[in-house]
C-alpha positions in Angstrom: -10.7 4.9 -2.6 -6.9 6.2 -2.9 -5.7 10.2 -2.6 -3.4 9.6 -5.3 -4.2 13.4 -6.7 -3.5 14.6 -2.9 -0.5 12.4 -2.5 -1.3 9.8 0.1 -1.0 6.1 -1.1 -3.4 4.9 1.3 -6.3 3.2 2.0 -9.0 2.4 4.5 -10.9 -1.1 3.7 -13.2 -1.6 6.3 -14.3 -5.7 7.6 -10.6 -6.8 6.4 -10.7 -10.0 9.2 -6.2 -9.1 8.6 -3.7 -11.9 10.9 0.4 -11.0 11.1 2.7 -13.1 9.3 6.1 -13.2 9.1 6.7 -10.4 6.1 8.5 -7.5 5.4 6.9 -4.4 4.2 10.6 -3.6 2.0 8.6 -7.4 0.2 5.7 -5.5 -1.1 7.5 -2.0 -1.8 7.6 -2.0 -5.5 10.4 -0.9 -8.0 10.6 3.1 -8.8 9.9 2.5 -12.5 6.3 0.3 -11.3 5.4 2.9 -7.9 2.0 4.6 -9.0 3.5 7.8 -7.3 6.0 8.5 -7.9 
């Protein structure tokens, strides 16, 4: 699903019903030591 080997840290999720919230991207960014793409 994810293009880790291609250097693309994203997944396409079809059919997901999503409602925007008040959170920030910074709230979900992993620390460097836990980043799977570094």
